[in-house]
N, C-alpha and C positions, 0 to 999 in steps of 0.2 A: 257602743254608749261611748269606744275610745274616742269617737270623734268628739261627742259633746263634752267627756272632760277634757280633749283640749282644747276645742275650744272656747268654754268654761275658761279658761286658764288663760287664755290670751285677753280676752276680754279683761278678765282683769286686772291684767298688766297694764294694756291699754286705758283703761279709767285710771288707774291713778296717774299711766303718766300724760294724761290729761287734765291732771287734776278735778278730775271726778271722785266723791266717797260715795257708794252704794248706802242709798236708803232699807233698813230691810222692812218698811213699814207704806215705799213705794209700790206699786202696782209697777208691776213686769213692763207694762206698757208703755207709763209715763216714764218710765229709769232710761238711762245713755244705752244705746248696744254698739257695738261695733258691725262694720258693713263686710260681709266675704260671701266667700263664697269656696265650696267643699266639695271632694268628690273622692271615691273608694277607686285606685289604680289595682285591679288584680293582676296583670300579664307584665312581664317584660318585655325585651327585646325581640327577646327568642324566643314568645310564645310560650316562657316558663311560668308557673305559680311562681307568683310574686308580690303581694296584697303589701299596698302601702297607701297613706295618706296621702294627696296636696289640695291645699287651701292657700286663697288668697285672702286680705287681708284689706281693709284698710288700717293707713296709717294714724288713725283717733278715733273718735268715736261722734258715733250721731243721738243730739240730745231731740226729746219729739219740743217740737211748740207748742208754748204754757194755751193750755186750757181755753183763756180767756182771748185766746189771737186767734182760734179754730180751726176745725178740722182742716180745711184745706189748704192752711200755712206749710210751706216744708219745712223739714228739722235743719239745725243747727250744724256744721260740721264744728266739733273743737279737731286740732288738731295734738297729738302727741310728742311731745319731747320726744330726742334719738332717745334708743333701749340703749341701754350700760350692756357689758358684760358682766353684770354683776345681778340686772335684770335677766337675762339669759341663762343663767345657770339656776338662780330663783323659782324662774317658770319652770325651767327643765325637771328640777328635784319637785315641785305643787307635784307638775302631771305623772311622773313618774311613782311618790306616793301615791297618789291618786288610784292607779291605778292597778300595783299593788292590794290595796286595797281592796279593789273593786274584781281583783281575780282571785282575795280571800273570799269573798263575800259569795261570787256563783261556785264555787269551789273547784275553781281552775288549779287553786294553790292551798297545797294544804298549811296548816297552822307555823309548824316546821319551817318550808321552804317562804314562805310569808317575811317572818320574823327575820330569818338571812337576810334575806334579799333586802329587807329594811333597817340592816343591823351596817 
């Protein structure tokens, strides 16, 4: 779930940076998406337990070909503008808040601890 939260927020940032506005009415398969790969790395160089996420994503989003063009047409790549420090700070804060909320929903944090972390 943490990977999903992280990549969803990165996709949201890239969509905005590419000038795309998500349409809630549009099916997910017809909307622009990021391209990337991620994996969970479980050990450090000394074979110590050190869990972390590695992700490599495109610097833009892929827009599916229009339905009238046909299914065999490749998607169009929409490059994103360069990210600013403000973009990265906002991304970090959104991920932080969503992770704390998820920890609270799954009872990994009690209400007081979650409220303290969100304050």
